[in-house]
ZABATI-626095 format. One line per field, with one value per residue (C-alpha): residue in one letter; chain; x, y, z. Coordinates in nm, 4 decimals, padded with zeros to 6 digits. Example, Ala and Ser with C-alpha at 12.3 -4.5 7.8 and 13.67 -1.06 7.14 Angstrom:
<sites>
resn = c(a  s)
chain = c(A  A)
px = c(01.2300  01.3670)
py = c(-00.4500  -00.1060)
pz = c(00.7800  00.7140)
</sites>
This chain:
<sites>
resn = c(m  r  d  f  f  k  d  r  r  y  l  y  a  a  a  v  l  a  v  f  i  v  i  w  a  v  g  m  n  r  l  l  t  a  k  k  e  l  q  q  v  k  a  q  r  s  e  m  t  v  l  y  g  e  y  v  s  l  k  q  k  i  d  a  v  e  s  r  k  n  l  a  s  v  q  g  i  v  q  a  v  d  e  v  f  s  p  i  g  m  r  d  k  v  r  t  v  k  a  t  g  k  r  e  s  k  d  g  f  e  e  e  a  d  v  q  i  e  k  i  t  m  n  e  m  v  n  i  f  y  k  i  e  h  a  p  v  v  l  t  i  k  k  a  t  i  k  k  s  f  e  n  p  e  l  l  n  v  a  l  s  l  s  f  l  k  a  k)
chain = c(A  A  A  A  A  A  A  A  A  A  A  A  A  A  A  A  A  A  A  A  A  A  A  A  A  A  A  A  A  A  A  A  A  A  A  A  A  A  A  A  A  A  A  A  A  A  A  A  A  A  A  A  A  A  A  A  A  A  A  A  A  A  A  A  A  A  A  A  A  A  A  A  A  A  A  A  A  A  A  A  A  A  A  A  A  A  A  A  A  A  A  A  A  A  A  A  A  A  A  A  A  A  A  A  A  A  A  A  A  A  A  A  A  A  A  A  A  A  A  A  A  A  A  A  A  A  A  A  A  A  A  A  A  A  A  A  A  A  A  A  A  A  A  A  A  A  A  A  A  A  A  A  A  A  A  A  A  A  A  A  A  A  A  A  A  A  A  A)
px = c(-02.1964  -02.2662  -01.9601  -01.7548  -01.8587  -01.8364  -01.4789  -01.2692  -00.9665  -01.1445  -01.2608  -00.9070  -00.7704  -01.0370  -00.9635  -00.5892  -00.6532  -00.8790  -00.6178  -00.3490  -00.5620  -00.6287  -00.2582  -00.1645  -00.4199  -00.2958  00.0656  -00.0148  -00.1970  00.1037  00.3384  00.1366  00.1186  00.4945  00.5536  00.3377  00.5243  00.8567  00.7536  00.6470  00.9734  01.1730  00.9808  01.0407  01.4089  01.4488  01.2736  01.4965  01.8066  01.7076  01.6280  01.9570  02.1467  01.9677  02.0310  02.4039  02.4272  02.2450  02.4461  02.7722  02.6514  02.5412  02.8696  03.0609  02.8629  02.8952  03.2717  03.2942  03.0969  03.3312  03.6574  03.6094  03.6714  03.5135  03.3104  03.1033  03.0102  03.2744  03.5499  03.4066  03.4103  03.7682  03.8596  03.7205  03.8686  04.2134  04.3671  04.2771  04.4041  04.0662  04.0456  04.1228  03.8412  03.5756  03.4130  03.1739  03.0594  02.7364  02.5902  02.2148  02.0853  02.1260  01.8743  01.8809  01.7488  01.7394  02.0708  02.2681  02.2949  02.2527  02.4139  02.3510  02.5562  02.5620  02.9009  02.9911  03.2839  03.4031  03.6063  03.6698  03.7095  03.4880  03.7647  03.7976  03.4203  03.4287  03.7163  03.5140  03.2103  03.4296  03.5985  03.2619  03.1317  03.4415  03.5068  03.5829  03.2693  02.9028  02.8694  02.5917  02.4997  02.1387  02.1416  02.3941  02.3687  02.6254  02.6636  02.9198  03.1522  03.0832  03.4513  03.5496  03.2759  03.5060  03.5107  03.2201  03.0629  02.9125  02.6701  02.6314  02.3901  02.5708  02.4503  02.6824  02.5659  02.7346  02.6505  02.5622)
py = c(-11.7588  -11.9119  -12.1274  -11.8173  -11.6826  -12.0221  -12.0749  -11.9091  -11.8708  -11.6074  -11.4346  -11.4251  -11.2991  -11.0270  -10.9303  -10.9172  -10.7075  -10.4702  -10.4338  -10.3712  -10.1004  -09.9321  -09.9402  -09.8057  -09.5232  -09.4261  -09.4358  -09.2163  -08.9701  -08.9474  -08.9088  -08.6181  -08.4578  -08.4970  -08.3364  -08.0370  -08.0006  -08.0228  -07.7381  -07.5277  -07.5946  -07.5032  -07.1749  -07.1012  -07.1855  -06.9403  -06.6692  -06.7461  -06.7247  -06.3756  -06.2705  -06.4149  -06.2096  -05.8942  -05.9829  -06.0324  -05.7026  -05.5107  -05.6851  -05.5786  -05.2184  -05.2208  -05.3757  -05.1063  -04.8314  -05.0008  -05.0340  -04.6641  -04.5742  -04.7703  -04.6469  -04.2788  -04.0867  -03.7720  -03.5804  -03.3461  -03.2294  -02.9544  -03.2031  -03.4444  -03.1723  -03.0907  -03.4609  -03.4622  -03.1381  -03.1364  -03.4397  -03.3115  -02.9566  -02.7864  -02.6482  -02.2941  -02.3056  -02.3846  -02.0504  -02.1427  -02.4425  -02.3716  -02.6343  -02.6265  -02.8771  -03.1913  -03.4728  -03.7776  -04.1078  -04.4552  -04.5485  -04.2324  -03.8632  -03.6890  -03.3488  -03.1342  -02.8502  -02.6191  -02.5971  -02.3224  -02.3944  -02.1275  -02.1189  -02.4861  -02.6700  -02.9506  -03.2016  -03.0681  -03.0976  -03.4609  -03.5251  -03.3686  -03.5855  -03.8958  -03.8108  -03.7542  -04.0875  -04.2778  -04.0887  -04.2964  -04.1475  -04.1681  -03.8417  -03.7968  -03.5219  -03.4193  -03.1325  -02.9845  -02.6563  -02.5865  -02.2447  -02.0822  -01.8360  -01.4706  -01.3784  -01.6832  -01.8896  -02.1927  -02.2136  -02.3303  -02.2275  -02.5255  -02.5230  -02.8575  -02.9664  -03.2479  -03.4895  -03.6630  -03.9734  -04.0748  -04.3878  -04.3635)
pz = c(-01.1111  -00.7747  -00.8105  -00.8558  -00.5146  -00.3481  -00.4612  -00.1935  -00.4164  -00.6210  -00.3080  -00.1657  -00.4962  -00.5098  -00.1460  -00.2129  -00.5253  -00.3288  -00.0520  -00.3155  -00.4814  -00.1448  -00.0522  -00.3962  -00.3686  -00.0210  -00.1451  -00.4463  -00.2212  00.0115  -00.2858  -00.4247  -00.0810  -00.0390  -00.3812  -00.2843  00.0457  -00.1385  -00.3697  -00.0718  00.1105  -00.2016  -00.2296  00.1397  00.0981  -00.1881  00.0173  00.3145  00.0958  -00.0176  00.3396  00.4625  00.2041  00.3169  00.6811  00.6240  00.4368  00.7100  00.9815  00.8162  00.7952  01.1593  01.2706  01.0805  01.2537  01.5936  01.5530  01.4637  01.7775  01.9995  01.8443  01.9002  02.2179  02.0778  02.3338  02.1161  01.7692  01.7608  01.8371  01.5768  01.3106  01.4072  01.3740  01.0192  00.8879  01.0530  00.8770  00.5306  00.5953  00.5685  00.9191  00.8034  00.5436  00.8054  00.8767  01.1567  01.3570  01.5457  01.7736  01.7129  01.9617  02.1624  02.2026  02.4204  02.2879  02.4373  02.2705  02.3311  02.2576  01.9239  01.8741  01.5706  01.4265  01.1269  00.9572  00.7067  00.4730  00.2310  -00.0892  -00.1535  -00.4819  -00.6005  -00.5197  -00.1654  -00.1201  -00.2341  00.0086  00.2920  00.2157  00.1951  00.5240  00.6957  00.5661  00.6789  01.0024  01.3128  01.4711  01.3752  01.1867  00.9323  00.6920  00.7381  00.4906  00.2501  00.0625  -00.2059  -00.3680  -00.5940  -00.4287  -00.5099  -00.5596  -00.7681  -00.9401  -00.9544  -00.5758  -00.3608  -00.0333  00.1481  00.4399  00.6151  00.8837  01.0658  01.3272  01.5747  01.7601  02.0816  02.2783  02.6467)
</sites>
């Protein structure tokens, strides 16, 4: 056994084998760590893809609203209501437009009004809602009350609470 330790060839071979085992162990450790990091990055990437989709969707909606704000030269809620109802021929069916208040926020002014519309059909009501949604101004429906007309049950009386947003 003493000859085994005195022969330097065996010692060099054992040292080389020990160095090889250490290098292999370090390499395997780094490989496993890299695999874990890869899995984490893939998970983050999938989360980012979902968030990016949501971001793009919200950005498109915001851009649509911003473009509507900049297109209109409407000064108040009464003029905005007139802009909505005149093109579809419903101006004569609007009974009242009452401005209920005006608030100032950091982005602009918000005006509210109650609008009473009488004796319209279901199709006309849908057209009004569509026109309000796609108006060239930022006009939102805060509250809508729909009732049957007393004279003709096929016709509707609609009370809307509208909000008009105007940039500063």
